[in-house]
C-alpha positions, 0 to 999 in steps of 0.5 A: 835529362836527369839534371832538369828532373832533379832541379824540378824537385830539388827544393821540395819537401812534401807535407809528410817530410819526404824530400822529393829530390831524393826520390828516384821517380821524381829526380829522374834517376830511374829513367836515366838508369833504365835508359843506360841499361837499354844502351848497355844491352844493345851495345853488348848484344846481350840478347844473344847471351841470355838464358833460354828461359829469359824473355828479352822482349818483355825485359825491353818492354819493361825498360821502355815502360819505366822510361815512359813513366811520368816524373813525379812533380811532388805533392806540392806541385800536383804529383804524388798520390791523389788521395793522400790524407797527409797532404789533405790535412797539412795543406789546409794550415801548415807547410808540413807535418813537422810544424804541427803542434798536435802530433799525438792527436794526429788521425794520420799518424800511423800512415805518416810513420809508415810512409816515413819508415818506407821512405827511409828504407828505400833510401829517401831523406825525411825531414823529421823536425822543424829546421831550416829547409834550405840548409837541410836541402843543401846538406842532403844534396851533398849526401845524395851525390854519393848515394846510389842510384841517385849519384848518377844524376850528378855524373850527368852534370860533371 
């Protein structure tokens, strides 16, 4: 399951520079983790061990809700936020914001910087300069193999 999800977004870098392959929502890691949590809870009979104030039914519902979330296909394939200002701007003329020759005049610069900073803080990988995308994705894929929680995707393959 995770393998196909990752391959669907592996080669995609959004207009903003965020690599979709490093996102747990798009690459399938979040679904796989919640599926495994559910298996562990059931296998160990943890419902009987939970503190009295813990609502196990709600916990299970939360896990099921996360598993039912649609995978994000990335903004280049119709995923992401529908009203993304960065996609609206860059998709008209560029492959991405790193190709723009007017970064100081960008009306979306504050949003772009906020998105990139949030992505890096969450552990996502972000293209900040105009470099060969194929080489960058290969390097990032190697790095992703050792990063939690995304490394769980590579355990499925091996």
